[in-house]
C-alpha positions as a Markdown table, in Angstrom:
| # | Residue | x | y | z |
|---|---|---|---|---|
| 1 | Met | 105.7 | 33.2 | -71.7 |
| 2 | Ser | 106.7 | 36.6 | -71.4 |
| 3 | Glu | 109.4 | 39.0 | -72.8 |
| 4 | Thr | 110.8 | 39.2 | -69.3 |
| 5 | Glu | 110.5 | 35.2 | -68.8 |
| 6 | Val | 112.3 | 34.3 | -72.3 |
| 7 | Arg | 115.2 | 37.1 | -71.1 |
| 8 | Ala | 115.8 | 35.4 | -67.9 |
| 9 | Ala | 115.6 | 32.0 | -69.4 |
| 10 | Ile | 118.5 | 32.6 | -71.8 |
| 11 | Arg | 121.7 | 31.1 | -69.9 |
| 12 | Asn | 124.9 | 31.7 | -72.3 |
| 13 | Ala | 124.1 | 35.5 | -73.2 |
| 14 | Ser | 126.3 | 38.3 | -72.4 |
| 15 | Glu | 124.3 | 41.3 | -71.1 |
| 16 | Thr | 125.0 | 43.2 | -74.4 |
| 17 | Glu | 123.2 | 40.2 | -76.0 |
| 18 | Leu | 120.1 | 40.2 | -73.8 |
| 19 | Glu | 120.1 | 44.1 | -74.1 |
| 20 | Gln | 119.8 | 43.5 | -78.3 |
| 21 | Leu | 117.3 | 40.7 | -78.2 |
| 22 | Ser | 114.6 | 41.0 | -80.1 |
| 23 | Leu | 111.3 | 38.8 | -80.6 |
| 24 | Pro | 109.7 | 38.1 | -83.7 |
| 25 | Val | 106.2 | 39.6 | -84.2 |
| 26 | Ser | 104.9 | 36.0 | -84.0 |
| 27 | Phe | 105.9 | 35.4 | -80.0 |
| 28 | Phe | 103.1 | 37.3 | -79.2 |
| 29 | Val | 100.7 | 35.1 | -81.0 |
| 30 | Thr | 102.2 | 32.2 | -79.9 |
| 31 | Glu | 100.2 | 29.1 | -78.7 |
| 32 | Trp | 102.6 | 27.7 | -76.0 |
| 33 | Ala | 100.6 | 24.7 | -75.2 |
| 34 | His | 101.4 | 23.3 | -78.9 |
| 35 | Leu | 105.1 | 23.7 | -78.6 |
| 36 | Asp | 108.3 | 21.9 | -76.6 |
| 37 | Ala | 110.7 | 24.6 | -77.7 |
| 38 | Phe | 110.3 | 28.3 | -79.4 |
| 39 | Ala | 113.4 | 29.4 | -81.9 |
| 40 | Trp | 113.8 | 32.2 | -84.0 |
| 41 | Arg | 116.3 | 34.4 | -86.0 |
| 42 | Asp | 116.8 | 37.7 | -84.2 |
| 43 | Pro | 114.8 | 40.1 | -86.6 |
| 44 | Arg | 117.6 | 42.9 | -86.3 |
| 45 | Ile | 120.8 | 40.4 | -86.4 |
| 46 | Pro | 120.6 | 38.0 | -88.8 |
| 47 | Thr | 123.5 | 36.2 | -87.6 |
| 48 | Arg | 121.9 | 35.4 | -84.4 |
| 49 | Gly | 119.0 | 33.2 | -83.3 |
| 50 | Tyr | 117.6 | 32.0 | -80.0 |
| 51 | Leu | 116.3 | 28.8 | -79.1 |
| 52 | Val | 114.2 | 28.2 | -75.5 |
| 53 | Thr | 112.9 | 24.8 | -74.3 |
| 54 | Glu | 111.8 | 23.6 | -71.1 |
| 55 | Leu | 114.4 | 21.3 | -68.6 |
| 56 | Asp | 113.3 | 19.7 | -65.6 |
| 57 | Gly | 110.2 | 22.2 | -65.3 |
| 58 | Glu | 111.7 | 25.5 | -66.3 |
| 59 | Pro | 112.0 | 27.5 | -69.4 |
| 60 | Val | 116.0 | 27.8 | -70.6 |
| 61 | Gly | 117.4 | 29.4 | -73.7 |
| 62 | Val | 120.4 | 29.7 | -75.4 |
| 63 | Val | 121.8 | 32.1 | -78.0 |
| 64 | Leu | 122.8 | 30.4 | -81.5 |
| 65 | Arg | 125.2 | 31.9 | -83.8 |
| 66 | Thr | 124.0 | 31.1 | -87.4 |
| 67 | Pro | 125.7 | 31.5 | -90.6 |
| 68 | Ala | 125.3 | 34.5 | -93.0 |
| 69 | Ala | 125.1 | 32.1 | -96.3 |
| 70 | Ser | 123.7 | 28.9 | -96.5 |
| 71 | Gly | 124.7 | 25.7 | -98.4 |
| 72 | Ser | 124.1 | 24.9 | -102.2 |
| 73 | His | 120.6 | 24.4 | -103.1 |
| 74 | His | 121.6 | 21.5 | -105.6 |
| 75 | Arg | 122.2 | 19.3 | -102.4 |
| 76 | Ala | 120.2 | 18.0 | -99.9 |
| 77 | Ala | 120.8 | 18.1 | -96.1 |
| 78 | Ile | 119.0 | 16.9 | -92.9 |
| 79 | Cys | 118.6 | 19.1 | -89.7 |
| 80 | Asn | 119.9 | 17.1 | -86.9 |
| 81 | Leu | 116.7 | 18.5 | -84.6 |
| 82 | Cys | 113.5 | 17.7 | -86.7 |
| 83 | His | 115.3 | 15.0 | -89.2 |
| 84 | Thr | 113.8 | 16.4 | -92.0 |
| 85 | Gln | 115.4 | 16.5 | -95.3 |
| 86 | Gln | 115.6 | 19.6 | -97.2 |
| 87 | Pro | 117.9 | 21.8 | -100.1 |
| 88 | Ala | 121.2 | 22.4 | -98.5 |
| 89 | Asp | 120.9 | 26.0 | -98.8 |
| 90 | Gln | 117.7 | 25.4 | -96.0 |
| 91 | Val | 120.2 | 23.8 | -93.3 |
| 92 | Ala | 123.0 | 25.3 | -91.8 |
| 93 | Ile | 125.8 | 24.3 | -89.2 |
| 94 | Ile | 124.2 | 26.7 | -85.9 |
| 95 | Ser | 126.3 | 26.8 | -82.7 |
| 96 | Ala | 126.1 | 28.2 | -79.4 |
| 97 | Arg | 128.4 | 29.1 | -77.1 |
| 98 | Lys | 128.5 | 27.0 | -73.9 |
| 99 | Ala | 127.1 | 28.5 | -70.8 |
| 100 | Gly | 129.7 | 29.9 | -68.0 |
| 101 | Pro | 133.6 | 29.3 | -67.8 |
| 102 | Ala | 133.8 | 27.1 | -70.8 |
| 103 | Gly | 132.2 | 29.7 | -72.9 |
| 104 | Glu | 134.5 | 32.3 | -71.7 |
| 105 | Arg | 137.2 | 29.9 | -72.9 |
| 106 | Gly | 135.4 | 30.2 | -76.2 |
| 107 | Asp | 133.6 | 26.6 | -76.2 |
| 108 | Ser | 130.9 | 25.8 | -78.3 |
| 109 | Val | 128.5 | 23.3 | -79.6 |
| 110 | Gly | 126.9 | 23.3 | -83.0 |
| 111 | Thr | 124.8 | 21.1 | -85.0 |
| 112 | Tyr | 123.3 | 21.1 | -88.6 |
| 113 | Met | 119.4 | 22.7 | -87.9 |
| 114 | Cys | 117.1 | 24.0 | -90.2 |
| 115 | Ser | 118.4 | 28.1 | -91.4 |
| 116 | Asp | 115.0 | 29.7 | -90.3 |
| 117 | Leu | 115.1 | 27.8 | -87.1 |
| 118 | Ala | 111.4 | 26.4 | -87.8 |
| 119 | Cys | 112.0 | 23.1 | -86.9 |
| 120 | Gln | 108.3 | 23.2 | -84.3 |
| 121 | Glu | 106.3 | 24.1 | -87.5 |
| 122 | Thr | 108.0 | 21.6 | -89.9 |
| 123 | Val | 107.2 | 18.3 | -88.0 |
| 124 | Arg | 104.0 | 19.6 | -87.5 |
| 125 | Leu | 103.0 | 20.3 | -91.2 |
| 126 | Gly | 100.5 | 18.0 | -92.0 |
| 127 | Arg | 98.1 | 18.7 | -88.6 |
| 128 | Pro | 95.2 | 20.2 | -89.2 |
| 129 | Ala | 94.0 | 24.0 | -88.2 |
| 130 | Gly | 91.9 | 22.5 | -85.6 |
| 131 | Pro | 93.7 | 20.0 | -83.4 |
| 132 | Ser | 90.5 | 18.2 | -82.4 |
| 133 | Glu | 89.4 | 17.6 | -86.0 |
| 134 | Val | 91.8 | 14.8 | -86.8 |
| 135 | Leu | 94.5 | 13.0 | -84.1 |
| 136 | Pro | 97.8 | 12.8 | -85.0 |
| 137 | Ser | 99.2 | 10.1 | -86.7 |
| 138 | Leu | 101.6 | 8.1 | -84.5 |
| 139 | Arg | 104.5 | 8.9 | -87.2 |
| 140 | Glu | 103.8 | 12.6 | -86.6 |
| 141 | Leu | 103.7 | 12.2 | -82.7 |
| 142 | Glu | 106.8 | 10.1 | -83.2 |
| 143 | Arg | 108.9 | 13.2 | -85.2 |
| 144 | Ile | 107.3 | 15.7 | -82.6 |
| 145 | Glu | 108.6 | 13.6 | -79.6 |
| 146 | Gly | 112.0 | 13.4 | -81.1 |
| 147 | Leu | 112.4 | 16.6 | -81.8 |
| 148 | Ala | 111.7 | 17.7 | -78.4 |
| 149 | Arg | 114.0 | 15.0 | -77.2 |
| 150 | Arg | 116.9 | 16.2 | -79.3 |
| 151 | Thr | 116.4 | 19.8 | -78.6 |
| 152 | Arg | 116.4 | 19.7 | -74.9 |
| 153 | Ala | 119.5 | 17.6 | -75.3 |
| 154 | Phe | 121.3 | 20.4 | -77.6 |
| 155 | Val | 120.0 | 23.3 | -74.9 |
| 156 | Ala | 121.4 | 20.9 | -71.9 |
| 157 | Asn | 124.6 | 20.0 | -73.9 |
| 158 | Val | 125.0 | 23.8 | -74.3 |
| 159 | Val | 124.1 | 25.0 | -70.6 |
| 160 | Ala | 126.0 | 21.9 | -69.0 |
| 161 | Ser | 128.6 | 23.0 | -66.5 |
| 162 | Val | 132.2 | 21.9 | -67.4 |
C-alpha cells in the first residue's frame, strides 16, 4: 500500500486528521503479504492511532483515540483483538469515532487493545525469521485467524452506517 492509499482508506477521519496523519518508519518496509491489518500510533500525536485492514476486498481504515496514560503494571489485562494477556499498562481502552452521521453525533466504538497497537506482531512472536523454515503451528494459525476476524469486525462496526 502507498501513503495515498492509506489516507484514502481511512473512513472516520476529518480532513484535518488526514492532513495530520503521520506514518511510522516501519510502514515503508512492511511486508503486506504477511499481515491482515496494519496499526500504528501516530509518532507526532501520542493520543492518536490508526488501524487499516481489508473489508470486502478493499482496504478500510479508522482513526483511533488512545489514552495518554495507561493502567497499573501490577495487574493483568487482555487485548480483545489478539487475546494476549499482558500487564495492564500495556493494554488500554481504545476508541474510534463512528463514520458518517453517527460519528458527527459523537457515537464511538471502543475495546481493549494492546497500547502499542502491535497485535499483528504479538500473535506471530513464535515465528522464525524465514517463514519457509518452519511451518506455523495450528495454535498460531488459529490466533492469527482470530485476530484477523476480530479486527475486521471492529473496523466494520466503526464504519457501519446507522
